[in-house]
PDB file of N, CA, C and O in Angstrom:
ATOM      1  N   MET A   1     -84.653  86.064 -30.339  1.00  0.00           N
ATOM      2  CA  MET A   1     -85.637  87.108 -30.613  1.00  0.00           C
ATOM      3  C   MET A   1     -85.770  87.342 -32.116  1.00  0.00           C
ATOM      4  O   MET A   1     -84.789  87.262 -32.857  1.00  0.00           O
ATOM      5  N   LEU A   2     -86.988  87.631 -32.554  1.00  0.00           N
ATOM      6  CA  LEU A   2     -87.223  87.880 -33.972  1.00  0.00           C
ATOM      7  C   LEU A   2     -86.845  89.314 -34.309  1.00  0.00           C
ATOM      8  O   LEU A   2     -87.169  90.252 -33.581  1.00  0.00           O
ATOM      9  N   ASN A   3     -86.151  89.459 -35.435  1.00  0.00           N
ATOM     10  CA  ASN A   3     -85.868  90.816 -35.890  1.00  0.00           C
ATOM     11  C   ASN A   3     -87.019  91.332 -36.745  1.00  0.00           C
ATOM     12  O   ASN A   3     -87.893  90.565 -37.148  1.00  0.00           O
ATOM     13  N   ILE A   4     -87.016  92.627 -37.019  1.00  0.00           N
ATOM     14  CA  ILE A   4     -88.150  93.271 -37.677  1.00  0.00           C
ATOM     15  C   ILE A   4     -88.422  92.733 -39.091  1.00  0.00           C
ATOM     16  O   ILE A   4     -89.585  92.494 -39.418  1.00  0.00           O
ATOM     17  N   PRO A   5     -87.412  92.533 -39.939  1.00  0.00           N
ATOM     18  CA  PRO A   5     -87.700  92.001 -41.284  1.00  0.00           C
ATOM     19  C   PRO A   5     -88.405  90.647 -41.260  1.00  0.00           C
ATOM     20  O   PRO A   5     -89.272  90.381 -42.092  1.00  0.00           O
ATOM     21  N   THR A   6     -88.035  89.797 -40.313  1.00  0.00           N
ATOM     22  CA  THR A   6     -88.679  88.490 -40.207  1.00  0.00           C
ATOM     23  C   THR A   6     -90.160  88.650 -39.867  1.00  0.00           C
ATOM     24  O   THR A   6     -91.009  87.976 -40.449  1.00  0.00           O
ATOM     25  N   ILE A   7     -90.467  89.539 -38.930  1.00  0.00           N
ATOM     26  CA  ILE A   7     -91.856  89.790 -38.538  1.00  0.00           C
ATOM     27  C   ILE A   7     -92.646  90.331 -39.730  1.00  0.00           C
ATOM     28  O   ILE A   7     -93.774  89.906 -39.980  1.00  0.00           O
ATOM     29  N   THR A   8     -92.049  91.263 -40.456  1.00  0.00           N
ATOM     30  CA  THR A   8     -92.719  91.834 -41.633  1.00  0.00           C
ATOM     31  C   THR A   8     -92.994  90.760 -42.671  1.00  0.00           C
ATOM     32  O   THR A   8     -94.067  90.722 -43.274  1.00  0.00           O
ATOM     33  N   ARG A   9     -92.018  89.890 -42.874  1.00  0.00           N
ATOM     34  CA  ARG A   9     -92.186  88.800 -43.850  1.00  0.00           C
ATOM     35  C   ARG A   9     -93.319  87.872 -43.428  1.00  0.00           C
ATOM     36  O   ARG A   9     -94.128  87.453 -44.255  1.00  0.00           O
ATOM     37  N   ILE A  10     -93.372  87.552 -42.138  1.00  0.00           N
ATOM     38  CA  ILE A  10     -94.428  86.673 -41.627  1.00  0.00           C
ATOM     39  C   ILE A  10     -95.797  87.321 -41.809  1.00  0.00           C
ATOM     40  O   ILE A  10     -96.753  86.660 -42.216  1.00  0.00           O
ATOM     41  N   ILE A  11     -95.891  88.627 -41.504  1.00  0.00           N
ATOM     42  CA  ILE A  11     -97.166  89.339 -41.649  1.00  0.00           C
ATOM     43  C   ILE A  11     -97.600  89.365 -43.109  1.00  0.00           C
ATOM     44  O   ILE A  11     -98.771  89.142 -43.416  1.00  0.00           O
ATOM     45  N   ASN A  12     -96.663  89.636 -44.003  1.00  0.00           N
ATOM     46  CA  ASN A  12     -96.990  89.657 -45.433  1.00  0.00           C
ATOM     47  C   ASN A  12     -97.452  88.283 -45.900  1.00  0.00           C
ATOM     48  O   ASN A  12     -98.391  88.176 -46.689  1.00  0.00           O
ATOM     49  N   PHE A  13     -96.794  87.233 -45.415  1.00  0.00           N
ATOM     50  CA  PHE A  13     -97.173  85.872 -45.789  1.00  0.00           C
ATOM     51  C   PHE A  13     -98.573  85.539 -45.282  1.00  0.00           C
ATOM     52  O   PHE A  13     -99.367  84.925 -45.996  1.00  0.00           O
ATOM     53  N   LEU A  14     -98.876  85.948 -44.038  1.00  0.00           N
ATOM     54  CA  LEU A  14    -100.196  85.682 -43.467  1.00  0.00           C
ATOM     55  C   LEU A  14    -101.278  86.428 -44.236  1.00  0.00           C
ATOM     56  O   LEU A  14    -102.359  85.892 -44.478  1.00  0.00           O
ATOM     57  N   ARG A  15    -100.979  87.684 -44.624  1.00  0.00           N
ATOM     58  CA  ARG A  15    -101.951  88.453 -45.402  1.00  0.00           C
ATOM     59  C   ARG A  15    -102.198  87.793 -46.754  1.00  0.00           C
ATOM     60  O   ARG A  15    -103.336  87.728 -47.218  1.00  0.00           O
ATOM     61  N   PHE A  16    -101.124  87.302 -47.389  1.00  0.00           N
ATOM     62  CA  PHE A  16    -101.253  86.616 -48.668  1.00  0.00           C
ATOM     63  C   PHE A  16    -102.092  85.344 -48.513  1.00  0.00           C
ATOM     64  O   PHE A  16    -102.940  85.040 -49.352  1.00  0.00           O
ATOM     65  N   LEU A  17    -101.840  84.604 -47.424  1.00  0.00           N
ATOM     66  CA  LEU A  17    -102.575  83.373 -47.161  1.00  0.00           C
ATOM     67  C   LEU A  17    -104.061  83.664 -46.947  1.00  0.00           C
ATOM     68  O   LEU A  17    -104.923  82.951 -47.460  1.00  0.00           O
ATOM     69  N   LEU A  18    -104.346  84.721 -46.183  1.00  0.00           N
ATOM     70  CA  LEU A  18    -105.729  85.106 -45.903  1.00  0.00           C
ATOM     71  C   LEU A  18    -106.434  85.525 -47.187  1.00  0.00           C
ATOM     72  O   LEU A  18    -107.586  85.158 -47.421  1.00  0.00           O
ATOM     73  N   LEU A  19    -105.733  86.296 -48.019  1.00  0.00           N
ATOM     74  CA  LEU A  19    -106.314  86.745 -49.285  1.00  0.00           C
ATOM     75  C   LEU A  19    -106.633  85.556 -50.183  1.00  0.00           C
ATOM     76  O   LEU A  19    -107.695  85.509 -50.803  1.00  0.00           O
ATOM     77  N   THR A  20    -105.710  84.595 -50.250  1.00  0.00           N
ATOM     78  CA  THR A  20    -105.922  83.398 -51.062  1.00  0.00           C
ATOM     79  C   THR A  20    -107.130  82.611 -50.561  1.00  0.00           C
ATOM     80  O   THR A  20    -107.932  82.112 -51.350  1.00  0.00           O
ATOM     81  N   LEU A  21    -107.245  82.507 -49.233  1.00  0.00           N
ATOM     82  CA  LEU A  21    -108.357  81.770 -48.638  1.00  0.00           C
ATOM     83  C   LEU A  21    -109.688  82.439 -48.961  1.00  0.00           C
ATOM     84  O   LEU A  21    -110.662  81.760 -49.289  1.00  0.00           O
ATOM     85  N   ILE A  22    -109.735  83.779 -48.870  1.00  0.00           N
ATOM     86  CA  ILE A  22    -110.957  84.530 -49.158  1.00  0.00           C
ATOM     87  C   ILE A  22    -111.349  84.364 -50.625  1.00  0.00           C
ATOM     88  O   ILE A  22    -112.517  84.135 -50.939  1.00  0.00           O
ATOM     89  N   ILE A  23    -110.362  84.481 -51.525  1.00  0.00           N
ATOM     90  CA  ILE A  23    -110.642  84.345 -52.957  1.00  0.00           C
ATOM     91  C   ILE A  23    -111.157  82.941 -53.271  1.00  0.00           C
ATOM     92  O   ILE A  23    -112.097  82.781 -54.049  1.00  0.00           O
ATOM     93  N   THR A  24    -110.543  81.931 -52.669  1.00  0.00           N
ATOM     94  CA  THR A  24    -110.972  80.552 -52.889  1.00  0.00           C
ATOM     95  C   THR A  24    -112.405  80.338 -52.399  1.00  0.00           C
ATOM     96  O   THR A  24    -113.207  79.684 -53.067  1.00  0.00           O
ATOM     97  N   SER A  25    -112.717  80.897 -51.224  1.00  0.00           N
ATOM     98  CA  SER A  25    -114.062  80.757 -50.667  1.00  0.00           C
ATOM     99  C   SER A  25    -115.094  81.436 -51.557  1.00  0.00           C
ATOM    100  O   SER A  25    -116.161  80.879 -51.818  1.00  0.00           O
ATOM    101  N   VAL A  26    -114.773  82.648 -52.025  1.00  0.00           N
ATOM    102  CA  VAL A  26    -115.703  83.384 -52.895  1.00  0.00           C
ATOM    103  C   VAL A  26    -115.928  82.630 -54.201  1.00  0.00           C
ATOM    104  O   VAL A  26    -117.060  82.514 -54.670  1.00  0.00           O
ATOM    105  N   LEU A  27    -114.844  82.116 -54.788  1.00  0.00           N
ATOM    106  CA  LEU A  27    -114.975  81.350 -56.030  1.00  0.00           C
ATOM    107  C   LEU A  27    -115.840  80.105 -55.811  1.00  0.00           C
ATOM    108  O   LEU A  27    -116.670  79.766 -56.653  1.00  0.00           O
ATOM    109  N   PHE A  28    -115.643  79.433 -54.682  1.00  0.00           N
ATOM    110  CA  PHE A  28    -116.403  78.225 -54.395  1.00  0.00           C
ATOM    111  C   PHE A  28    -117.890  78.542 -54.246  1.00  0.00           C
ATOM    112  O   PHE A  28    -118.739  77.800 -54.740  1.00  0.00           O
ATOM    113  N   ILE A  29    -118.204  79.649 -53.564  1.00  0.00           N
ATOM    114  CA  ILE A  29    -119.601  80.055 -53.372  1.00  0.00           C
ATOM    115  C   ILE A  29    -120.237  80.409 -54.709  1.00  0.00           C
ATOM    116  O   ILE A  29    -121.369  80.013 -54.990  1.00  0.00           O
ATOM    117  N   VAL A  30    -119.497  81.166 -55.541  1.00  0.00           N
ATOM    118  CA  VAL A  30    -120.022  81.559 -56.856  1.00  0.00           C
ATOM    119  C   VAL A  30    -120.283  80.331 -57.718  1.00  0.00           C
ATOM    120  O   VAL A  30    -121.332  80.229 -58.354  1.00  0.00           O
ATOM    121  N   LEU A  31    -119.333  79.399 -57.741  1.00  0.00           N
ATOM    122  CA  LEU A  31    -119.503  78.186 -58.545  1.00  0.00           C
ATOM    123  C   LEU A  31    -120.664  77.348 -58.019  1.00  0.00           C
ATOM    124  O   LEU A  31    -121.382  76.729 -58.805  1.00  0.00           O
ATOM    125  N   SER A  32    -120.855  77.322 -56.722  1.00  0.00           N
ATOM    126  CA  SER A  32    -121.961  76.564 -56.146  1.00  0.00           C
ATOM    127  C   SER A  32    -123.299  77.182 -56.556  1.00  0.00           C
ATOM    128  O   SER A  32    -124.250  76.467 -56.872  1.00  0.00           O
ATOM    129  N   LYS A  33    -123.366  78.527 -56.547  1.00  0.00           N
ATOM    130  CA  LYS A  33    -124.612  79.196 -56.928  1.00  0.00           C
ATOM    131  C   LYS A  33    -124.909  78.987 -58.411  1.00  0.00           C
ATOM    132  O   LYS A  33    -126.069  78.841 -58.796  1.00  0.00           O
ATOM    133  N   ILE A  34    -123.872  78.970 -59.240  1.00  0.00           N
ATOM    134  CA  ILE A  34    -124.075  78.736 -60.671  1.00  0.00           C
ATOM    135  C   ILE A  34    -124.500  77.283 -60.903  1.00  0.00           C
ATOM    136  O   ILE A  34    -125.305  76.989 -61.787  1.00  0.00           O
ATOM    137  N   GLY A  35    -123.943  76.384 -60.091  1.00  0.00           N
ATOM    138  CA  GLY A  35    -124.338  74.987 -60.179  1.00  0.00           C
ATOM    139  C   GLY A  35    -123.292  74.116 -60.857  1.00  0.00           C
ATOM    140  O   GLY A  35    -123.609  73.031 -61.344  1.00  0.00           O
ATOM    141  N   LEU A  36    -122.040  74.584 -60.894  1.00  0.00           N
ATOM    142  CA  LEU A  36    -120.990  73.799 -61.544  1.00  0.00           C
ATOM    143  C   LEU A  36    -120.444  72.727 -60.618  1.00  0.00           C
ATOM    144  O   LEU A  36    -119.871  71.738 -61.076  1.00  0.00           O
ATOM    145  N   ILE A  37    -120.623  72.921 -59.301  1.00  0.00           N
ATOM    146  CA  ILE A  37    -120.102  71.933 -58.355  1.00  0.00           C
ATOM    147  C   ILE A  37    -121.264  71.083 -57.842  1.00  0.00           C
ATOM    148  O   ILE A  37    -121.058  70.181 -57.029  1.00  0.00           O
TER     149      ILE A  37
END
């Protein structure tokens, strides 16, 4: 069974991963609109 700190760590990691993905997507869209890619 998972203890509470492990679950919290996993949730924090997933939130960090999601945030990174969102930032990367936004940057890619902005660069595409500017025309650098």
